[in-house]
N, C-alpha and C positions, 0 to 999 in steps of 0.2 A: 149378447156381449155379457161379459162378467162384470160384477160390482168392484168398484175401484177398492184397492187396499189400503191406499193412503193418498194424501194429498199435501203438498208443499207450496210455499209461497217463494217468489224470487225477492222479497224484502221481508225481515221480521220485523223491522221498525223504519220509519220514515219520517224525516222533518220537512215540512213543505210550507213555503209563504202563501199566506192569504191570497186568493185569487189565482194560484198555480195549479197545474196538475201534474199526476204521476200516473205511470202505468204499471198496475200490478199483473202479475201472470199466476196461475196455478198449474202446477204439474201435477197430474194424475198418475200416480206410479203403479201402472199395469198396462200393456201394451194393448191388450184388448178390451179395456175397460172403458164404459161410457166416459169421455172425457168433460162434460157439461158439468160446471160447477154454478152455483147461486152465491150472488154477492151481497152482502148487505154492510151498512155501517151502525155501529151503536148509537152514534149522534150525528145525524146528518146534519145539524145545524152548525157543526165544525167542520165535518168534512162528508161528503156523498160519495157515493161508488154507483158506476152504472153495472149493467150485465155483461160489460166488456171488459171489466177490471180497472176502467179509469179513474181514478180518485181526484177530485175538485175540492181544495181546501176553501173553506167558507169564510171562516173567522177564528180568531186566536182562540185556542183550546187544545184538549185531547181527545182521543177516540180510538176504538178497536173497529178494524175492518176484518170481515170474516168471508171465508169462502167454504161453501159447503156442497159436498159430493151430492148425487141421486140416493147414495145409501146412507147418507147422515155423517159421513166423516167431515171433520172440519178442521181447518187452518185458519190463524188469525195472525194480524199485525198491528203493532201500535203505530198510531199516527200521531204526530205533533204538529199543530199549525201555528207558524210565527205571524204576528202582525205585519202589515205591509210596511216598508219604509216610507217615511213621510219626510226624511232629509238627509243628505249626507254633507260632511263637513270635512276640508282637507286640511292637513297640517301647516301648508304654507299658500298664502294668496298670489305671492310672487316670489322666484327663486333664481339667483343667479348662479349659473354653473359655468365652468371653465371647459372648452374643448377637451374631449377624451376623458372627462372626469364624470363620477355619476353622484346622483345624490338621491335619497329615499322619500318618496312621498307615501302618506299615510291616509286613509280614508275612514271616517267615523260615522256610519250610518246609525240614524236616530228612528224610533225608539232603539235602545241597546239591545233589547231581545229580539229585534228583527234581523233577517239576515244579513250579515256584514259584508257579503261578496259584491265585487264591484268589477266592472270591466274597465280596462285602462286604455287611452289612445291619445295620440298626440296630432294636432293639427297639420305639422309639418314634419316628416320624418327624418327629411335631410337636414333639419336643424337639431333634432332630439328624438330619441325614440323612448319607449317605457314597455316594460315587460309586464306580466301577469300579476307580479306583485307589487308595481308601483315604482320600481328602480328606473330612474331615467338615466339615459346616457347621453351627452351633450356631443354632438356630431360636427357641427360647423356655426361659425359666428352668425348670430342672428336672434330672432324671437319667434317663439310659437305658444300656442295654447296648449295645456294639458287638462283632459277630461277624465272624470271617473263617473260612471254610470251604476246604479242600484240595479238590481233584478226587475223592478217595475219602471224602470225608465226614468228616474230623477237623475239629472245630471250635475254637476258643477265642474266648474273649470278653474285654472291658475295659470299664472302667466310664467313662462319658462324663458328667461334670457340667457343666450350664450355668449361668453365673452372669449377673446383668443388666449391661447397660452402665453405665458410671459417669455420673451426672447432673451432679456438680460435685465441685471439689475446694477445699478450704481449707487454711491454712497456719497454723502455731502463733504465727506474728506477721505482722502488715502493714506494719511499719517497724521497722528496726533501725539503731542507731547503733554503730558500731565504729571501732577504732583501726587504722592501718595496721599489718599484721603479726599480727594477732589472728584468732582462729578461733571462728565459733559455728554452731550446727547449726539447719537448719531441718527441721520434719516437717510432712509433707502427708497429710491425710486424706481419703481418696476416698469420696463418698456414691453410691449405697447402701454399708453398711458390708460387705455380701457382694459388693461388685464386685470388679473387678480393683485392687488398691491400688498397683500400680506406676504412677510418675510420671518423666518424663524432666525433668531439670533444665538451668538455663542462666542465664546473667547477661546484661545487656543490653550490659555495656562490661566485658569480662575485663581492662581494664588497670586499673579500679577495684577490681574483686573477682571471685573465680571460686567456683565452686561445682561439687562432685564428684557422682557418682552416687547418694551416699547423703545429699546435702543439706547437706554439711558446707561452710561459706562461709569463705574465706581472703579478709581485707581486704588490697589491695595498694597502693592510693595514695589521695591525697585526692581525694575528688568523690563524686558519686552515680549510683546505677545501679538497676536492679531486678533482682531473683531470681525466674526463672519455674519453675513447675511445670506440667506438661502430662500428661494422663492418657492410656491407650492410643488413647482416641478424639477426642483432640484438646481435651478441656476444658482451660482455662488459667485460672490466677490468678497474683499476682505479690506481692512484697515489696519494699518500698523499703528500700535499702541507702544508708546515708551514713556514707562513710568520713571521719576527721577525722585 
């Protein structure tokens, strides 16, 4: 058999978490060359490699690994070993989500230089699902747990409560008469009562009257307009405002 002409590795560099392994392969570029290579690590205290090319990360640090052919040709790859995750913290301990709406969960792995990858799952996918990026989609009314797990198995959970979609919204008044310069407040009630009670407010003509985010109306000038309240899913109702 002929001597190899060159040797290449399947990775030129690799980041590995402490305690994890990765498989390196050497490609000897000659069909009739001796395929065998000899593996070594510059610093086996950081990462060691066996004679099959399997790298085991030992502790945080960096090192080079080498594959050497029978005739002395060499290929190398840079290895960076990250520390093991010691904890993971979620951005919410509990989150309320409306059916058919989504919310974004985030996981922070510590130490911050550890592998930040986590796997997500929910306890009951009929209530809520989660994708690989932590985006939760509410499916049906109820409660379930959301879990995030680090690469070394540390897991944290958060409670997801799914509430129903608003069906309609009513106001404390259907018609109000005000004097210019005076104020009054409207109250919106979203049904069912366990739905999200948030509404957005607006008036049809802000020159006649304006309304703030809490439903407080300020009469501006003589005329008439409507005050509108809209739920998060677009259900809207109105109150007639007459300013004298």
